[in-house]
C-alpha positions as CSV (number, residue, x, y, z in Angstrom):
1,X,158.4,-86.1,-97.6
2,X,156.6,-88.4,-95.2
3,X,159.6,-90.2,-93.7
4,X,160.0,-87.9,-90.6
5,X,156.2,-87.9,-90.0
6,X,156.1,-91.8,-89.9
7,X,159.6,-92.1,-88.2
8,X,161.1,-93.9,-91.3
9,X,164.7,-93.7,-92.4
10,X,164.1,-94.4,-96.1
11,X,161.2,-94.9,-98.5
12,X,159.9,-98.4,-97.9
13,X,158.0,-98.8,-101.2
14,X,160.4,-97.3,-103.8
15,X,159.8,-98.9,-107.3
16,X,163.6,-99.1,-107.9
17,X,164.6,-102.8,-107.6
18,X,166.8,-102.7,-104.5
19,X,168.3,-106.1,-103.6
20,X,168.2,-105.2,-99.9
21,X,164.4,-105.2,-100.1
22,X,164.2,-108.8,-101.5
23,X,161.3,-110.7,-99.8
24,X,162.3,-114.3,-99.9
25,X,159.2,-116.5,-100.6
26,X,159.7,-120.2,-101.4
27,X,159.2,-119.5,-105.1
28,X,161.7,-116.6,-105.1
29,X,164.3,-118.7,-103.2
30,X,163.8,-121.6,-105.7
31,X,164.2,-119.3,-108.7
32,X,167.3,-117.6,-107.3
33,X,168.8,-121.0,-106.5
34,X,168.0,-122.3,-110.0
35,X,169.7,-119.3,-111.7
36,X,172.8,-119.4,-109.4
37,X,173.1,-123.2,-109.6
38,X,172.7,-123.2,-113.4
39,X,175.5,-120.7,-113.8
40,X,177.9,-122.2,-111.2
41,X,177.4,-125.8,-112.5
42,X,177.8,-124.6,-116.1
43,X,174.4,-125.9,-117.2
44,X,174.4,-123.7,-120.2
45,X,170.9,-122.4,-120.7
46,X,168.4,-121.3,-117.9
47,X,165.0,-119.6,-118.3
48,X,163.1,-117.5,-115.8
49,X,159.6,-116.3,-116.5
50,X,156.9,-114.4,-114.6
51,X,154.1,-112.0,-115.0
52,X,154.7,-108.2,-115.1
53,X,155.6,-106.9,-111.6
54,X,156.4,-110.3,-109.9
55,X,160.0,-109.3,-109.1
56,X,162.1,-110.8,-111.9
57,X,164.4,-107.8,-112.3
58,X,164.9,-107.5,-108.5
59,X,165.9,-111.2,-108.5
60,X,168.4,-110.5,-111.2
61,X,169.9,-107.7,-109.2
62,X,170.4,-110.0,-106.3
63,X,172.0,-112.6,-108.6
64,X,174.4,-109.9,-110.1
65,X,175.4,-109.0,-106.5
66,X,176.4,-112.6,-105.9
67,X,178.4,-112.5,-109.2
68,X,180.2,-109.3,-108.2
69,X,181.4,-111.0,-105.0
70,X,183.0,-113.7,-107.1
71,X,186.4,-113.2,-108.8
72,X,185.8,-115.8,-111.5
73,X,182.5,-114.6,-113.1
74,X,182.2,-112.1,-116.0
75,X,178.8,-111.2,-117.2
76,X,177.1,-109.2,-119.9
77,X,173.7,-107.9,-119.0
78,X,171.3,-107.0,-121.9
79,X,168.2,-105.1,-120.7
80,X,167.2,-103.7,-124.1
81,X,166.1,-106.7,-126.1
82,X,164.6,-104.7,-129.0
83,X,167.8,-104.9,-131.1
84,X,168.8,-106.3,-134.5
85,X,171.0,-109.4,-134.4
86,X,174.1,-107.4,-135.3
87,X,173.3,-104.8,-132.5
88,X,172.6,-107.6,-130.1
89,X,176.1,-109.2,-130.7
90,X,177.7,-105.7,-130.6
91,X,176.1,-105.0,-127.3
92,X,177.2,-108.3,-125.7
93,X,180.8,-107.8,-126.9
94,X,180.9,-104.2,-125.7
95,X,179.5,-105.3,-122.2
96,X,182.3,-107.9,-122.0
97,X,184.8,-105.1,-122.6
98,X,185.6,-106.3,-126.1
99,X,186.2,-104.0,-129.1
100,X,182.9,-104.0,-131.0
101,X,182.6,-100.7,-132.9
102,X,182.6,-101.0,-136.6
103,X,182.8,-104.8,-136.7
104,X,180.5,-107.0,-138.7
105,X,178.6,-110.0,-137.4
106,X,181.3,-112.5,-138.3
107,X,184.0,-110.5,-136.6
108,X,181.9,-110.1,-133.5
109,X,181.2,-113.8,-133.3
110,X,184.9,-114.5,-133.6
111,X,185.8,-112.0,-130.8
112,X,183.1,-113.5,-128.5
113,X,184.2,-117.1,-129.3
114,X,187.9,-116.3,-128.5
115,X,186.9,-114.5,-125.3
116,X,184.7,-117.3,-124.0
117,X,187.1,-120.1,-125.0
118,X,190.0,-118.3,-123.4
119,X,188.1,-117.8,-120.1
120,X,186.9,-121.4,-120.2
121,X,190.5,-122.7,-120.5
122,X,191.2,-120.9,-117.2
123,X,188.2,-122.4,-115.5
124,X,186.5,-119.0,-115.4
125,X,182.7,-118.5,-115.7
126,X,181.2,-116.4,-118.5
127,X,177.5,-115.4,-118.3
128,X,175.1,-113.7,-120.7
129,X,171.9,-112.4,-119.1
130,X,169.0,-111.1,-121.2
131,X,166.2,-109.3,-119.4
132,X,162.9,-108.6,-121.1
133,X,163.7,-111.6,-123.3
134,X,160.1,-112.0,-124.4
135,X,160.8,-109.1,-126.8
136,X,163.6,-111.0,-128.6
137,X,162.9,-111.7,-132.2
138,X,163.2,-115.2,-133.6
139,X,166.4,-114.2,-135.4
140,X,168.1,-113.1,-132.2
141,X,166.8,-116.2,-130.4
142,X,168.5,-118.2,-133.1
143,X,171.7,-116.3,-132.4
144,X,171.3,-117.2,-128.8
145,X,171.0,-120.9,-129.8
146,X,174.2,-120.7,-131.8
147,X,176.0,-119.1,-128.9
148,X,175.2,-122.3,-126.9
149,X,177.5,-124.2,-129.3
150,X,180.5,-122.7,-127.4
151,X,181.3,-125.8,-125.4
152,X,183.8,-128.5,-124.7
153,X,183.1,-132.2,-124.5
154,X,182.4,-131.8,-120.8
155,X,181.3,-128.3,-120.3
156,X,179.2,-125.3,-121.5
157,X,181.5,-122.4,-121.9
158,X,178.9,-119.7,-122.1
159,X,176.1,-119.6,-119.5
160,X,172.9,-118.0,-120.8
161,X,170.0,-116.7,-118.7
162,X,166.8,-115.6,-120.4
163,X,164.4,-113.7,-118.2
164,X,161.0,-112.5,-119.4
165,X,157.2,-112.5,-119.2
166,X,155.1,-115.6,-120.0
167,X,155.2,-114.7,-123.7
168,X,158.8,-116.0,-123.6
169,X,157.5,-119.5,-122.8
170,X,155.1,-119.2,-125.8
171,X,157.9,-118.2,-128.1
172,X,160.1,-121.1,-126.9
173,X,157.2,-123.5,-127.4
174,X,157.0,-122.6,-131.1
175,X,158.0,-125.2,-133.7
176,X,160.7,-122.9,-135.2
177,X,162.5,-122.7,-131.8
178,X,162.3,-126.3,-130.8
179,X,166.1,-126.7,-131.1
180,X,166.6,-123.9,-128.6
181,X,163.9,-125.3,-126.2
182,X,165.6,-128.7,-126.1
183,X,168.8,-127.0,-124.8
184,X,167.1,-125.5,-121.7
185,X,168.6,-127.2,-118.7
186,X,166.7,-125.4,-115.9
187,X,163.4,-123.4,-115.8
188,X,162.0,-121.3,-113.0
189,X,158.8,-119.3,-112.7
190,X,157.7,-116.4,-110.4
191,X,154.1,-116.1,-109.3
192,X,152.3,-113.3,-107.4
193,X,152.3,-113.3,-103.6
194,X,149.4,-114.8,-101.6
195,X,147.6,-113.0,-98.9
196,X,150.0,-114.0,-96.1
197,X,153.1,-113.3,-98.2
198,X,151.6,-109.8,-99.0
199,X,151.4,-109.1,-95.3
200,X,155.0,-110.3,-94.7
201,X,156.2,-108.3,-97.8
202,X,154.7,-105.0,-96.5
203,X,155.9,-105.5,-93.0
204,X,159.4,-106.5,-94.0
205,X,159.8,-103.4,-96.2
206,X,158.5,-101.2,-93.4
207,X,161.0,-102.8,-91.0
208,X,163.9,-102.3,-93.3
209,X,162.8,-98.6,-93.7
210,X,163.0,-98.1,-89.9
211,X,159.4,-98.7,-88.9
212,X,160.5,-101.2,-86.1
213,X,157.7,-101.9,-83.7
214,X,155.0,-99.7,-85.4
215,X,155.1,-101.5,-88.7
216,X,151.9,-103.3,-88.1
217,X,150.2,-100.2,-86.7
218,X,151.0,-98.2,-89.8
219,X,149.3,-100.8,-92.1
220,X,146.6,-102.6,-90.0
221,X,145.3,-106.0,-91.0
222,X,142.2,-104.6,-92.8
223,X,144.4,-102.2,-94.8
224,X,146.7,-105.0,-95.9
225,X,143.7,-107.0,-96.9
226,X,142.6,-104.1,-99.1
227,X,146.1,-103.8,-100.6
228,X,146.1,-107.5,-101.5
229,X,142.6,-107.3,-103.0
230,X,143.6,-104.5,-105.4
231,X,147.2,-105.6,-106.1
232,X,146.4,-109.3,-106.5
233,X,149.8,-110.0,-104.8
234,X,152.0,-108.3,-107.5
235,X,154.9,-106.7,-105.7
236,X,155.1,-103.8,-108.1
237,X,151.5,-102.9,-107.6
238,X,151.8,-103.4,-103.8
239,X,154.7,-100.8,-103.9
240,X,152.6,-98.4,-106.0
241,X,149.6,-98.6,-103.7
242,X,151.5,-98.4,-100.4
243,X,153.7,-95.5,-101.5
244,X,150.7,-93.5,-102.6
245,X,148.9,-94.5,-99.4
246,X,151.7,-93.1,-97.2
247,X,151.7,-89.9,-99.1
248,X,147.9,-89.6,-98.7
249,X,148.0,-90.4,-95.0
250,X,150.7,-87.8,-94.5
251,X,148.7,-85.2,-96.4
252,X,145.7,-85.9,-94.1
253,X,148.0,-86.0,-91.0
254,X,146.9,-89.5,-90.2
255,X,149.2,-91.8,-88.3
256,X,148.1,-95.0,-90.1
257,X,146.7,-96.0,-93.4
258,X,143.0,-96.9,-93.6
259,X,141.3,-99.3,-96.1
260,X,139.4,-96.3,-97.5
261,X,142.7,-94.7,-98.5
262,X,143.6,-97.9,-100.3
263,X,140.3,-98.1,-102.1
264,X,140.6,-94.5,-103.3
265,X,144.1,-95.1,-104.6
266,X,143.0,-98.2,-106.5
267,X,140.2,-96.2,-108.0
268,X,142.5,-93.4,-109.0
269,X,144.9,-95.8,-110.7
270,X,142.0,-97.8,-112.2
271,X,143.4,-101.0,-110.8
272,X,140.0,-102.8,-110.9
273,X,139.3,-101.8,-114.5
274,X,139.6,-104.8,-116.8
275,X,140.5,-103.8,-120.4
276,X,138.7,-106.1,-122.8
277,X,140.1,-106.7,-126.3
278,X,138.9,-104.3,-128.9
279,X,135.9,-105.6,-130.8
280,X,134.0,-104.4,-133.8
281,X,130.9,-102.4,-132.9
282,X,127.8,-104.6,-133.0
283,X,125.1,-102.1,-134.1
284,X,121.7,-103.3,-135.3
285,X,120.3,-101.4,-138.2
286,X,116.6,-100.6,-138.2
287,X,114.4,-101.3,-141.2
288,X,114.9,-97.9,-142.9
289,X,118.7,-98.3,-142.7
290,X,118.4,-101.8,-144.2
291,X,116.3,-100.5,-147.1
292,X,118.8,-97.6,-147.7
293,X,121.8,-100.0,-147.7
294,X,120.0,-102.4,-150.1
295,X,119.2,-99.4,-152.4
296,X,122.8,-98.2,-152.3
297,X,124.0,-101.7,-153.5
298,X,121.4,-101.9,-156.2
299,X,122.3,-98.4,-157.5
300,X,126.0,-99.4,-157.5
301,X,125.3,-102.6,-159.4
302,X,123.1,-100.7,-162.0
303,X,125.8,-98.1,-162.5
304,X,128.5,-100.6,-163.1
305,X,126.4,-102.4,-165.7
306,X,125.5,-99.2,-167.7
307,X,128.1,-98.3,-170.4
308,X,129.5,-94.8,-169.7
309,X,131.4,-92.2,-171.7
310,X,135.2,-92.3,-171.0
311,X,135.0,-89.0,-169.1
312,X,131.9,-89.9,-167.0
313,X,131.9,-90.4,-163.3
314,X,129.9,-92.8,-161.2
315,X,128.3,-91.2,-158.2
316,X,127.0,-93.6,-155.5
317,X,125.1,-92.4,-152.4
318,X,127.1,-92.9,-149.2
319,X,125.6,-95.2,-146.5
320,X,124.7,-93.3,-143.3
321,X,127.0,-95.4,-141.2
322,X,130.4,-96.9,-141.7
323,X,134.1,-96.7,-140.8
324,X,136.3,-94.2,-142.6
325,X,139.7,-95.5,-143.6
């Protein structure tokens, strides 16, 4: 819609994780190197964590591109981690191209074991990648631990990458998963971008989208500062803000994005609203309410002590305030 108006060849801030838009910060480079090294050196078990919107899935897409360029790597990519243990194993087997329909857990494990061992004997690499791994149940994480037992005396036959939000670290720190935690060979973490990286991130995406020399003019320095203020450096939020900013600027027939546009978008998306945990209402009762509550309790106590006919019914006045079930 706005591409021709701003002389762009593609949408610069699309939310789809496109590897061609990877912005290589030091942390992203280190994380990608850790994942690739862990797989290529058969380290066995690698964990990547990062907050929502820091670019974990985009980094995984870049890693998968590298794997596709190799003839000796086969991978299963699990992106729906809300599965039962049997469904989890069935999904993995199916993604590896193995017959999985109608097989029980034992048969699936046998199929996977033969597949991984066969590839290992040919010096081939087999990888299991689990995205959104913070949603994995303890039962599935235990299955993951057992899969790491596929090894020789010198080598891990199945490389496992777990990618998720910081809650994954909390799960792996639990006492029940200490055996799994001890098997982690490499860990990496993604953080939000700082102010300078946010500037570089926006300008790089504009350049890739064809902005060329007018990239800095389209998003002036004060505008980028406003984007950083409201996004806190999270790439996904940067994309959301900047995409809507371009649409707004186009609608107003403005050739560049102003800080005011960014502030309005942040307000529309409620980006500065902090949601506090739910709390019980803390309402103070006045003297009349206290007296009525005390009388209700006394009436109830008296009614319970009084012997009643078998068909009688106790009636207690309701308090004027209270939660309904």
